[in-house]
N, C-alpha and C positions, 0 to 999 in steps of 0.2 A: 541461544534460548531450547531449551528443551520442551518448556509447555507452552502455549500462549493460551491460558486461561486470562480469561476474564472480556473487560472492554475496551479498542484502542481507537484512536482518533489521529489522523496525520498531524502534524507539527504547521505552525503556523512558518514557520521559518524557511519554506521548504515549498518552491513554485513550477506547476507543469506546464511545459511548453512544448508546441507541436512544430519538429524545428525540419526542412527539409524531407518529408516522410517519418520522421522519428519524433518518439513521444519522449520526452527527455524532463528527468525533476533536479532541480536545480535550486540545491545548498544558497539559502541568504544569509549572510552573515552582517556585524554593522559597516561594514566597507561594501558591503553589495555583494554577486555572486560569486561561491565560490565555484570556479568553473572546473579545479584540481578533482574535484568530488560530486562530478554529474553523471547521472544514473540513468543508463537507455532502461523502457521498458518495454516488455512488447504487449500483445492484445491483454492476456491475462491481467497485467500488471496494470495497465490502466486502466481497465477496468476496478481493480481493484480498490487505485490511487483514487477515483471517484468516489465510490463506494465509502473512506473512510475520511468522506467529511462530516457525518455522523459517528456517534459514537458508536460503536460495530463491535460481536465478539467472531470469533472465528466459526461459530455457524453459522449463526444469518449473514456472514458473507460469502458462506458455501452455499447456502441457500438461498443467497441472490445468482450467482453466478450461475446455478445449475437451472436456474428461472430461465437462464439470458443465452446461454449456451450448450449445446448438445453433446454433455458429456458427462460419467459417472459420478457420484461420489467421490470415491475414491481419485481418482484420474484429478480432479478438482483444487482437493485436497492436499494432495500430494506436489501440488504445482504453490498453494497458496501457504503451506504450513514455511517452507523453507523462506520464499518468496515477504513473507511477513519478518519472520528471521529476522530475513536481511536490514529490512522497512527498521525494528526496533534498533540492531545494529546499527546502522548508520544515523541513526536519531531521527529517522524520513516520520513516523510514528513512535506515538507514546501510551501509555494506560492511562484509562480512564475512569472516573462511577459511570454505569451505565444509566441514570438520570442528567447527566454534560449532556 
């Protein structure tokens, strides 16, 4: 995804779990967890996932993580942009209207 414009929210078909010190995203389908598509998050990814409970834009998420971490805006954006693109491609997050 080249541009991450607008607002995004996490899918209710994906759950976050802490297992053996790792933070995992696990897609859920009609028959249960899809363990072939488990995604391991780093600290930034876990923070991003938590913030996507509410509809958020890349700008909102960058600002929230800037307040939380000792990093530059460029550094945070350089981690968020590909991660959000990956989340969209995997169906973990989806675009929504800003007033959702």
